[in-house]
Residue, then its C-alpha position, 0 to 999 in steps of 0.5 A: m461346487k457351490s462357490r463356482i455357482l455363487r460366482l456365476l450368479v454374481a457375474l450374471v447379476a453384474t452383467a445384468l445391471l451394467g447392461g453387458v458393458v464394461p464401463s470406461v472412464v473418459s475425461a471430459k477435459s481431453p476430447a478424442i482427437c480424430n478426423e473432424y469430418t468423415r466421408i460418407r456415401q451420399k444418399t441418392p434414389m435407387f434408380y440413379p445410384t452415384d458414387k459421390f461422397i460427402k463430408q459429415k462432422t463426426p460427433g465427439c471428435i476434434s481435429r489435431s489443428k484445433y486441439s493444438q490451437a485450444q492448447r496454445v490459447k490455454q498456455k497463454l492464459m496460464q502464462g498471463k496468470l503466472a506473470y500477474d502472480f509474479e508481479l504481485t508476489p513482491y507486494l505480498l512477500d515484502p509488506p511495506d514498513v511500519r515506523v514510529r519516530q520521536t524527535t527533539g528539535v534544537s534552535l539553531s539561532t544565536n539569539k540568547s533572548v529567544q528560548t525554544t523547546h520542540s518535540g515531535q512524534q510520527s507514524s508512517i506506513g510505507w512511504l506515507g507518514y503522519g505526525t504532530t509537533s509541539t513548540q514552546i517559545s520564550i522571548n524576553y525583550p527589554k519592554i515586553s516578554y512572550e510565552l508562546a506554544y502551538k501545535t502542528r499537523e504534518f504529512s511526510l513522504i518517506y523514501k527508502w534507500e539502500s545506500w549510506i542512508d537508509s531513509l529520506s523524509l520530506g514533510y510539510g505542516q500547518v499550525i492547528s492551535g496555539e495560545g500565548s501571552a504577552t507581558a508588558s508593564g506588569i499586564e499580561y495580554l492573551s491570544t489564542t489566534v495563531s497561524g503558520t506553516t512548517m517544513h522539514m527534511a530527515l535522514g534515517w539510519e537503521f540498526w539491527s533492522v529495528f532501530e532508526f537514528l534520525l538527523g534533520y532540519r526544520q523551518e517554522s513560521a508562526t503569527f500570533k495576533g489579537f493579544s488582549y486583556g479586558g478591553t485593551s489589546l496590543s495592535e502589533p502581532i508577533k511573527i516567529d521565523q526559526e530554524l531547528g536542528l532535528i535529532g530522534l529515534g525511531f522503531s521500524f517493523 
């Protein structure tokens, strides 16, 4: 008996708190679909009654046609977002390659009086590479000999292929610094004034998706001038035009 009375009191309290109405959940994202307009009898003076009806907008309702139109617009927006995500996905899933390369140059000249030593380093991200090189040249003529050294700064464009080669690199650079000496009649003349440009091309083959073997071709042009010793100077500059074969090893991440 006591349990029945307790349950009755709980029911009465709940009814009082809820105002006698059982709450319901209505999604704000899905409005009620019904007739957007309803017909109601037009209000007229009681002395002149009429049977005319007018249309009045029903609150909280949306017609099926407008609901379908809203859904089509929403679907197009979602399709556009998905298309954008699909276009962006390859760049997120396939980040650009990072490469580190070391090359050595061998002179292609048959002139035995000219000896060249060349080395270069390059780093790249994706299709753009940046590197520096060092070149030392020894020239022995009957009356004068030269010891020349210069450094270059270079930029490269790297194209990745899926053919019998894995990459093609094309680069251009400029001589940024150097020093040279010219020895004639036992006197050594010095110079630090140098200018020039370089161009190169290299082919790459990858192994195990990590190592890269490089073969390439290189042209260098450099001019030294202003050789001097004390108050005496050499009037003739020396210009170097040489072709090099490149061989190198790289790492790809």
